[in-house]
N, C-alpha and C positions, 0 to 999 in steps of 0.2 A: 631767465633760468639757464644754468649752464647746459649746453647741448651735447657735451662730450659724453659718450657712452662709458659706463664703468668698465674698467679692465677686469680681468679674471685672475685668480690665483689657484694653485693646486689645492684640492681638498682630498677627502678619503678616496682611495683607489684611483681610478682614472677620471673621476668627475672633476669639473671645475665649477666654481661658484662665483658669481659676480661680486665685486667689492662694493658695498653700499657707499653712496656719496657722503662726504663730510659736510653736513648741513651747517655745522658751526663755522665753516669758512665762507658761507654765503653772507652777503650784506644783510645787516639786521632788518632793513626795510623789506627785503625779499623774503626772509624767514617769516616775518610778521604777516606779510601778504599771503604766503603759502599756508600758514596756519589758519588764517581767516577763511580761505577757500576750502579748508579741510584736506589739503594735500600733505600736510605735515601734522603728526600727532606726537604727544609726549612719549618719551621712552626714557625712563629714569630721569636724570637731570637734563637730558638732551632731547633730541627729536629723531624721528625716523619717518621716512616716506610712507604714506598710508598703504602703498602697494607692496612694500617690503615686508616679508615675514618676520615675526618676532623671533629671531635666531641669535646664536652667540655672536656671529659677525656683525649683525645689525645692532645689537646691544652695545658691543664694543665700539662701533663707529659713533654711537650716541655719546660715548664717554671721551671721544677723541680730543675735545678741547682741554681735557685734564691729563691726558697721557702723552707719552713720548718715548724716545730711546732710553731715557733715564728713569721713567716711572711706568709701572705696569699695574693693572688691576689685580688686587689681592684680597684675601679674607672674604668678608661678606659681599663686597663689591664684585669680586671674581665669582662667588657663588651665584650672584644675580646674573652675571654674564652667562653662566652655564645653566640658567633657568632652575636653579636649586633654591633660590630665595625670591620672595615677592618684591623686594625693593633692594637697591644697591647700598643702602645705609646712608646715614647723615651724621657726621660727615662721610664722604667717600673714603674707602680704604684703598690706598695705593702703596706700592712698595718700590724701593730703589735698591739696586745692588749695593751691598756694603761697600763703603768707601767712595760711592758715586757722588753726583751733584747733590747739593743741599736744597735745590730749588723745590718749592712746594706751592702749588696753586692754593688760593683761598678755598675754604670749605673741604679741606682734605686732612685726613689722619694718615700720616706717613710712617711707614715701617722701613727699617733697613734690614734686608735679608740677604743671606748668601744663596744666590740662585744659580743653579747649573743650567746649561743650555737646554737640557732635556726637561726642565721644569717650567718652561714657558711655551705657550702657543701664540701664534700671531695670525690675525685676520686683517688684511689690508695694511700690514705693517705695524699694527697696534698690538702690544703685548698683554697677555693675561696669564696668570699662573695656571698650570694644568689642573684638572679636577683633583688628582692625587695631591699635588702640592697645596692646593687651596684647602682641602680637608685637613692636611697635616698642620697647616698654619692656624686654622680655627681650633684644632685640638690643643695646640701648644700655647695659644695666646694667654698670657697670665692676667690680662685685664678683665677677664670675665667670660662667661659662656651663657649668654641670655637665651631665652626660648627661641628667638629667631635664628640664632646661630646653631642651636641644637637641631632644629628642623632642617636647616640648610645642610648640616653635616650628615644627617640621615639620608637626605636626598642625594648628596654627592656619593655617599658610600654605596647606595643602591645602584648607582650608574657606573661604578668601577667594577670590571669583571673580577670575581673572586675577591671582592673588596675587603671583607673582614680579615681574611688571611693575609692579603698583601699589605694592608695598613698595619696590622699587628706586627708583621715581619719588619716593616720600616721602623716602627716605634722601638722595637727591641734591638734592631741591628744597627741603629745610628745613634751616636751621642748628640744630644741637643738639649739645651736648657728646658726645664719643665717637662721632662719626659714622663715622670711619674704622674703628673697632672694629666698629660695627654692620654696615658693608658687608662686612667680612671674615667676620663670622658668617653673614650672609645667604648668601655663597658657600659656607660650610661646610654649611649645611642644604640648599642646592640640590644639592650633590654627593650622588650615590647612596650609601646605606649598602651594605655587602656583601650581595649577594643581593636588593637592592631596585632598581627602576627609577628613573632620574633624574626629579626633579620638573621638569615642562615649563613653559616660559614661555607 
């Protein structure tokens, strides 16, 4: 087993959090042995150490084999990283900056997005769209809005301060294809589910 201690990266405020190991880089035999011992457990399509908390950084590290400088977690997969979805989707949803590399790993649904630097967060160098950008991408996606994505959108909205106002302002203030569809979907997720209180503005 690698003996090097994980390095740390800045987190919120003055705290620093350790960077989870990239278990996908371990030899397959070692991964298998550690799973048999119970030291590694499933985390989406990858693995995490049993002693590591199920956090965004750990979930993103579990996706490390599929990510890189040219591909980031997006849509439902990003919602899973942010603990707003129960699973990362199959296939995984990854996005590349528009005009970037065409490389796509197997088992991936690839999107080309115009992503600003402020629309990505990184954990251990691995990129994921921010909660706000993830929600906007789910609302604008013309391929559908199944129940799992509606639930993920509600969870993301609840975790964005002043979420309803901020998301509404983004939808109305920016030109983007399928904006009318996104506005309709925002109204859908703001409406209360049976037995649930309405999301407040």
